[in-house]
C-alpha positions in Angstrom: -3.6 -10.0 9.8 -2.1 -11.7 13.0 0.7 -10.5 14.6 3.7 -12.7 14.0 6.9 -12.7 12.1 7.5 -9.5 10.2 9.9 -10.5 7.2 11.5 -8.1 4.5 12.3 -9.4 1.2 14.3 -8.1 -1.7 14.2 -9.8 -4.5 16.4 -8.5 -8.0 15.7 -9.9 -11.2 16.8 -9.1 -14.5 13.3 -7.5 -15.7 10.0 -5.9 -14.3 7.9 -8.6 -16.1 5.2 -10.3 -14.1 6.4 -13.8 -14.7 9.1 -13.2 -12.1 7.0 -11.9 -9.6 4.8 -15.0 -10.1 7.9 -17.5 -10.4 8.8 -15.6 -6.7 5.8 -15.8 -4.9 4.8 -19.5 -5.6 1.7 -20.3 -3.4 1.8 -17.0 -1.2 -1.8 -15.4 -1.1 -1.4 -13.3 2.1 -0.9 -9.4 2.4 1.9 -8.1 0.1 3.5 -4.5 -0.1 5.3 -3.9 -3.4 6.0 -0.9 -5.1 3.2 0.2 -7.9 4.6 -1.1 -11.3 1.5 -2.5 -12.8 3.6 -4.7 -15.0 4.6 -6.6 -12.1 3.1 -8.0 -9.1 -0.2 -6.5 -9.9 -1.1 -9.6 -11.3 -0.7 -11.2 -7.4 -3.9 -9.5 -6.6 -6.0 -10.7 -9.4 -9.5 -12.6 -8.5 -8.0 -15.7 -9.2 -4.4 -16.4 -10.7 -2.8 -19.8 -11.6 0.5 -21.0 -9.9 2.9 -20.9 -12.5 4.3 -24.4 -12.4 1.2 -26.8 -11.4 -1.5 -24.2 -13.1 -3.7 -24.8 -10.3 -6.1 -22.0 -9.1 -4.9 -19.8 -6.0 -6.6 -17.0 -4.1 -5.2 -13.9 -4.7 -3.0 -11.8 -2.7 -4.2 -9.1 -0.1 -2.5 -5.7 -1.7 -1.3 -3.3 1.1 -1.2 0.4 -0.6 1.6 2.6 0.3 0.4 6.0 1.4 3.7 7.6 0.0 3.2 6.7 -3.8 -0.6 8.3 -3.2 1.2 11.2 -1.8 3.4 11.7 -4.4 0.7 11.7 -6.9 -0.8 14.7 -4.7 2.4 16.2 -4.6 3.1 16.6 -8.2 -0.3 17.8 -8.6 0.2 20.4 -6.3 3.1 21.4 -7.8 1.8 21.6 -11.2 -1.1 23.9 -10.4 -1.4 24.9 -6.7 -4.6 22.4 -6.6 -6.7 23.2 -3.5 -7.5 19.5 -3.6 -4.2 18.4 -3.6 -3.1 20.5 -1.0 -5.9 19.3 1.3 -4.9 15.6 0.7 -1.3 16.4 1.5 -2.4 18.3 5.1 -4.8 14.9 5.6 -1.7 12.4 4.7 0.8 14.8 7.3 -1.8 14.2 9.6 -1.5 10.1 9.4 2.3 10.7 8.9 2.0 12.3 12.3 0.3 9.5 14.1 2.4 6.9 12.7 5.3 8.6 14.2 3.3 9.1 17.4 3.2 5.1 17.4 6.7 3.8 15.9 7.7 2.3 19.3 4.1 1.3 20.8 3.3 -2.4 20.8 0.8 -3.9 18.0 -2.4 -3.1 20.4 -1.1 0.6 21.3 -0.9 1.3 17.5 -3.9 0.3 16.5 -5.5 2.1 19.8 -3.8 5.2 19.0 -5.0 5.2 15.1 -8.4 4.4 16.5 -8.3 7.7 18.6 -5.9 9.6 16.2 -5.8 9.0 12.6 -9.9 9.8 12.1 -9.9 12.3 9.2 -12.7 14.9 9.4 -14.9 14.4 5.9 -15.2 18.4 4.7 -17.9 18.6 2.0 -15.7 20.2 -1.2 -17.3 22.1 -3.8 -16.2 21.8 -7.3 -15.4 25.3 -9.1 
């Protein structure tokens, strides 16, 4: 992604159907961060999609994932049964969150450098019981 204008948009619709996302997004096919609801914006990340009005094929959007959604699943798994795998995932995510907190006031290049240096997570072999 190139540096540039950062835009946050909240678009309210009466439902969560994918047609609302298609209508709202129009020709958009750049990176997009949305909630993880499967019925709405997921169609924008398909291999190819038709423009809602002209039906011409559009490039898919690049999906930016939200680590908070992934973390929630691991948190729920750990709460349900003290899973050591879930605990390890939560620890690793906490490490990444700490790096992001440190990077908050840095420039784009400085954030990239900090992430390169500190966001590496050691890969450990895991044995299933």
